[in-house]
C-alpha positions in Angstrom: 5.5 -24.0 64.8 7.9 -22.9 62.1 10.8 -24.8 63.6 8.6 -27.9 64.3 7.7 -27.7 60.3 11.4 -27.7 59.6 11.9 -30.7 61.7 9.4 -32.6 59.6 11.4 -31.8 56.6 9.3 -28.9 55.2 11.7 -26.6 53.3 9.5 -24.3 51.5 7.0 -22.8 53.8 5.1 -21.1 51.0 3.7 -24.3 49.9 2.3 -25.2 53.3 -1.2 -24.9 54.3 -1.8 -24.4 58.1 -5.3 -24.8 59.7 -6.2 -24.7 63.3 -8.8 -27.4 64.1 -11.5 -26.0 66.2 -12.5 -26.5 68.9 -9.6 -28.6 69.8 -7.0 -26.0 68.8 -4.8 -28.5 67.1 -2.7 -27.5 64.2 -3.3 -29.4 60.9 -0.3 -28.9 58.3 -0.5 -30.1 54.8 1.8 -29.4 52.0 1.0 -29.3 48.1 2.2 -32.3 46.2 3.5 -32.6 42.7 -0.1 -32.6 41.3 -2.1 -29.3 41.7 -4.9 -29.4 44.3 -3.5 -32.6 46.1 -2.3 -31.9 49.6 -0.6 -34.4 51.6 -1.2 -34.5 55.4 2.1 -33.9 57.1 0.9 -34.1 60.7 -0.9 -32.6 63.7 0.6 -30.9 66.7 
């Protein structure tokens, strides 16, 4: 998953929120934007 995140252009993994969507098991990845509390959806795998 970490290599896939880097392919998406995610450099700082500490700002990334990863959530597993039950019951599908998909992984939802979002990263904090410039503004606090605002998260931008990066994609699903």
